[in-house]
C-alpha positions as CSV (number, residue, x, y, z in Angstrom):
1,M,2.5,-17.9,20.5
2,D,-0.6,-17.8,18.2
3,H,-0.7,-17.1,14.4
4,L,-1.0,-13.3,14.8
5,D,1.9,-13.2,17.3
6,Q,4.0,-15.1,14.8
7,L,3.1,-12.7,12.0
8,E,3.8,-9.7,14.2
9,A,7.1,-11.0,15.3
10,H,8.3,-11.7,11.8
11,S,7.2,-8.2,10.6
12,I,9.0,-6.5,13.5
13,F,12.1,-8.6,12.6
14,L,11.9,-7.4,9.0
15,F,11.6,-3.8,10.1
16,R,14.7,-4.1,12.3
17,E,16.7,-6.0,9.7
18,A,16.0,-3.2,7.2
19,Y,16.8,-0.5,9.7
20,A,20.2,-2.1,10.4
21,S,20.9,-2.6,6.7
22,F,20.0,0.7,5.1
23,K,21.0,4.3,5.8
24,K,18.0,6.1,4.3
25,L,14.6,4.6,4.7
26,C,11.0,5.8,4.1
27,M,7.6,4.2,4.5
28,P,4.8,5.2,2.1
29,W,1.4,5.7,3.8
30,S,-1.9,5.5,1.9
31,M,-4.1,5.8,5.1
32,G,-5.5,2.4,4.2
33,K,-5.8,-0.5,6.6
34,D,-2.6,-2.2,5.6
35,S,-0.4,0.9,5.9
36,N,-2.0,1.7,9.3
37,V,-1.0,-1.8,10.5
38,L,2.5,-1.0,9.2
39,I,2.6,2.2,11.3
40,W,1.5,0.1,14.3
41,L,4.1,-2.5,13.8
42,A,6.8,0.2,13.2
43,M,5.9,1.8,16.5
44,K,6.3,-1.5,18.2
45,A,9.6,-2.2,16.4
46,F,11.2,1.1,17.4
47,C,9.8,1.7,20.9
48,G,7.0,4.1,20.1
49,K,8.7,6.4,17.7
50,I,9.2,5.8,13.9
51,P,12.8,6.8,13.1
52,F,12.3,7.5,9.4
53,H,10.1,9.6,7.1
54,L,6.6,8.6,6.0
55,L,5.5,9.5,2.5
56,H,2.0,10.2,1.1
57,I,1.8,10.3,-2.7
58,D,-1.2,12.7,-2.9
59,T,-2.9,12.4,-6.3
60,T,-5.4,15.2,-5.2
61,Y,-8.2,12.6,-5.8
62,E,-8.2,11.2,-2.3
63,F,-11.5,10.8,-0.5
64,P,-12.1,13.7,2.0
65,E,-12.4,11.2,4.8
66,M,-8.9,9.9,3.9
67,M,-7.4,13.4,4.0
68,E,-9.0,14.0,7.4
69,F,-7.6,10.7,8.6
70,R,-4.1,11.7,7.3
71,E,-4.1,14.9,9.4
72,W,-5.4,13.0,12.5
73,G,-2.8,10.3,12.0
74,R,0.1,12.7,11.5
75,N,-0.6,14.3,14.9
76,H,-1.7,11.2,16.7
77,Y,1.4,9.2,15.8
78,N,3.8,12.2,15.6
79,L,4.7,11.3,12.1
80,D,7.5,12.9,10.1
81,L,5.4,13.0,7.0
82,I,6.3,14.1,3.4
83,V,3.5,14.8,1.0
84,K,4.3,14.5,-2.8
85,I,2.1,15.8,-5.6
86,N,3.0,15.4,-9.2
87,Q,1.9,18.8,-10.2
88,K,3.6,18.6,-13.6
89,A,1.4,15.5,-14.6
90,L,-1.7,17.3,-13.4
91,D,-0.8,20.3,-15.5
92,E,-0.2,18.1,-18.5
93,G,-3.8,16.8,-18.2
94,Y,-3.4,13.5,-16.3
95,R,-6.7,13.9,-14.6
96,Y,-9.5,11.3,-14.2
97,E,-12.0,13.6,-15.9
98,N,-9.8,13.8,-19.0
99,P,-11.0,11.1,-21.5
100,K,-7.6,11.3,-23.3
101,Y,-6.1,8.9,-20.7
102,N,-7.3,5.7,-19.1
103,S,-7.2,5.1,-15.3
104,K,-4.0,3.0,-15.6
105,E,-2.1,5.9,-17.4
106,I,-3.4,8.5,-14.9
107,T,-2.5,6.3,-11.9
108,G,1.0,5.7,-13.4
109,A,1.5,9.4,-13.8
110,L,0.1,10.6,-10.4
111,K,1.5,7.7,-8.3
112,A,4.4,5.8,-10.0
113,E,6.0,8.9,-11.6
114,A,5.5,10.9,-8.4
115,L,7.3,8.2,-6.5
116,K,10.2,8.3,-8.9
117,E,10.5,12.0,-8.5
118,V,10.5,12.0,-4.7
119,L,13.0,9.0,-4.7
120,A,15.4,11.1,-6.8
121,E,15.0,14.0,-4.5
122,H,15.6,12.2,-1.2
123,Q,17.7,9.3,-2.4
124,W,16.1,6.7,-0.1
125,D,17.7,3.3,-0.5
126,A,14.8,1.3,1.0
127,L,11.0,1.7,1.2
128,F,8.7,-0.2,3.6
129,T,5.5,-1.1,1.7
130,G,2.3,-2.7,2.9
131,I,1.7,-5.2,0.0
132,R,0.5,-8.7,0.7
133,R,0.8,-11.8,-1.4
134,D,-2.9,-12.6,-1.3
135,E,-3.9,-9.3,-2.8
136,D,-3.0,-10.0,-6.4
137,P,-1.2,-12.7,-8.4
138,I,1.6,-10.3,-9.4
139,R,2.2,-9.3,-5.7
140,A,2.6,-13.0,-4.9
141,K,5.9,-13.0,-6.8
142,E,7.5,-10.4,-4.4
143,R,10.2,-11.1,-1.9
144,Y,10.6,-9.7,1.6
145,F,13.5,-7.5,0.3
146,S,12.7,-6.8,-3.3
147,P,15.1,-4.8,-5.5
148,R,14.1,-2.0,-7.9
149,N,16.3,-0.5,-10.5
150,A,17.2,3.1,-11.0
151,N,13.9,3.7,-12.8
152,S,12.0,2.1,-9.9
153,E,11.2,-0.8,-12.3
154,W,10.7,-4.4,-11.0
155,D,11.9,-7.5,-12.8
156,F,9.5,-10.0,-11.4
157,K,11.1,-12.8,-13.5
158,D,14.4,-12.4,-11.8
159,Q,13.8,-12.4,-8.0
160,P,16.6,-13.1,-5.5
161,P,16.4,-16.2,-3.3
162,E,15.9,-15.6,0.4
163,F,17.3,-18.7,2.0
164,W,17.8,-18.8,5.8
165,G,16.8,-15.2,6.2
166,Q,19.5,-13.9,3.9
167,F,18.1,-10.7,2.2
168,T,19.3,-8.5,-0.7
169,T,20.7,-5.3,0.9
170,K,23.1,-4.1,-1.7
171,V,22.0,-1.4,-4.1
172,Q,23.7,0.6,-6.8
173,P,23.3,4.4,-6.9
174,G,19.7,5.3,-7.8
175,E,18.4,1.8,-6.9
176,H,16.3,0.9,-3.9
177,I,14.9,-2.1,-2.1
178,R,11.2,-2.6,-1.3
179,V,10.9,-4.1,2.2
180,Q,7.6,-6.0,2.6
181,P,6.8,-6.6,6.3
182,L,3.2,-7.7,5.6
183,L,3.9,-10.1,2.7
184,D,2.8,-13.2,4.5
185,W,-0.4,-11.6,6.0
186,T,-3.9,-12.1,4.5
187,E,-6.7,-9.7,4.4
188,L,-8.3,-11.6,7.2
189,D,-5.1,-11.5,9.3
190,I,-5.0,-7.7,8.9
191,W,-8.5,-7.3,10.2
192,L,-8.0,-9.8,13.1
193,Y,-4.9,-7.8,14.1
194,I,-6.7,-4.5,13.8
195,R,-9.4,-5.9,16.1
196,R,-6.9,-7.3,18.6
197,E,-4.7,-4.2,18.7
198,K,-7.6,-1.7,18.3
199,I,-5.9,0.0,15.4
200,P,-7.7,3.1,14.1
201,V,-8.7,2.9,10.4
202,P,-10.9,5.1,8.2
203,T,-14.7,4.4,8.7
204,M,-15.1,3.9,4.9
205,Y,-14.2,0.2,5.5
206,Y,-17.6,-0.2,7.3
207,A,-20.9,-0.4,5.5
208,R,-23.2,2.6,5.1
209,P,-26.3,3.3,3.1
210,G,-25.8,3.7,-0.6
211,K,-27.9,3.4,-3.8
212,E,-31.5,2.0,-3.5
213,G,-31.2,1.8,0.2
214,K,-28.6,-1.0,0.1
215,L,-25.5,-1.0,2.3
216,Y,-22.0,-0.7,0.8
217,R,-18.4,-0.6,2.1
218,Y,-14.9,-0.2,0.7
219,R,-12.5,-3.1,0.9
220,S,-9.6,-1.2,-0.7
221,L,-9.1,2.6,-0.8
222,G,-7.7,4.6,-3.7
223,C,-8.6,7.6,-5.8
224,W,-12.3,8.3,-5.5
225,P,-13.1,8.4,-9.3
226,I,-11.8,4.8,-9.8
227,T,-12.5,3.2,-6.4
228,F,-15.9,1.6,-5.9
229,P,-17.5,0.0,-2.9
230,V,-18.9,-3.5,-2.6
231,E,-22.3,-4.4,-1.4
232,S,-22.0,-5.4,2.3
233,S,-23.9,-5.4,5.6
234,A,-20.7,-5.4,7.7
235,T,-21.0,-2.3,9.9
236,T,-18.6,-3.4,12.6
237,I,-15.2,-5.0,12.7
238,D,-16.6,-8.3,13.9
239,E,-19.0,-8.4,11.0
240,V,-16.2,-7.5,8.5
241,I,-14.2,-10.5,9.8
242,E,-17.2,-12.8,9.5
243,E,-17.9,-11.6,5.9
244,L,-14.3,-12.2,4.9
245,K,-14.5,-15.8,6.0
246,L,-17.2,-16.3,3.4
247,T,-16.7,-13.9,0.5
248,R,-15.5,-14.9,-2.9
249,T,-15.2,-11.3,-4.1
250,S,-11.6,-10.1,-4.8
251,E,-10.3,-7.5,-2.4
252,R,-9.4,-5.1,-5.2
253,A,-12.5,-5.8,-7.3
254,G,-13.4,-2.1,-6.9
255,R,-10.1,-0.7,-8.1
256,A,-10.6,0.2,-11.8
257,Q,-7.0,0.6,-12.8
258,D,-6.2,-3.0,-11.9
259,H,-8.5,-4.3,-14.7
260,I,-7.4,-2.2,-17.7
261,D,-6.6,-4.3,-20.7
262,D,-4.6,-2.3,-23.2
263,G,-3.4,-5.2,-25.3
264,S,0.0,-5.5,-23.7
265,G,-0.8,-9.0,-22.4
266,R,-0.5,-7.9,-18.8
267,T,-3.1,-6.8,-16.3
268,G,-3.3,-3.2,-15.3
269,M,-1.9,-4.1,-11.8
270,E,0.9,-6.1,-13.3
271,D,1.9,-3.3,-15.7
272,L,1.8,-0.7,-13.0
273,R,3.9,-2.7,-10.6
274,I,6.6,-3.4,-13.2
275,K,6.8,0.3,-13.7
276,G,7.1,1.2,-10.0
277,F,3.7,1.3,-8.5
278,F,3.2,-0.1,-5.0
């Protein structure tokens, strides 16, 4: 059993443990590389049919290619997909073109608040998410089964121990658990697995001509006004893998909301995650 086999087996184990422990589950889907690997693993874990809802938090600022991929994936995988838009926040002016709010505030309204609304509506007690420890220092503090309170807030300073595969599965009304099957994976692992399994992903991850004739690609996908590509010559999956072995650029360097400093003493990502963001 090689490294990818071990990661796959543990992820499938976490899927099945959660399915056995919770009555109402859901899996958010961003159409990005990690959430597409999650779909693949869930299909393997449950014999080809995912037995719970998938959820797309639609900010209305998705790249057109991502929306096209969403509709393709919905049909290809036969997904039971729920789409949630926080129309109230949009009506109140939480739009990226509105200078009244910064990108962290808008992301919080269109994603974190939208998630709270849809959780209240469907009363899910567990969510499968595609976060990885290597993405950001605050995500490195997560557990495989990570509790959220009734406001979807996360107390990263009070994380439950997980000795000998014993996970937190008890929740009070309104609370939920975030189950993290990809927590041990790295960005390189994700791409090696995508190559091995031939998992479809949006083509935005591969380099294409941009400004001044240079080539650019996206390493992380989010809302188009605040998501920027990195200079790259990697036009194939093999080239992406070789690039990742050498790069020193952060995976989320192109995500503007992560880097907002509003004087709170926390990074934008840290503040968003505490308040319920993925």
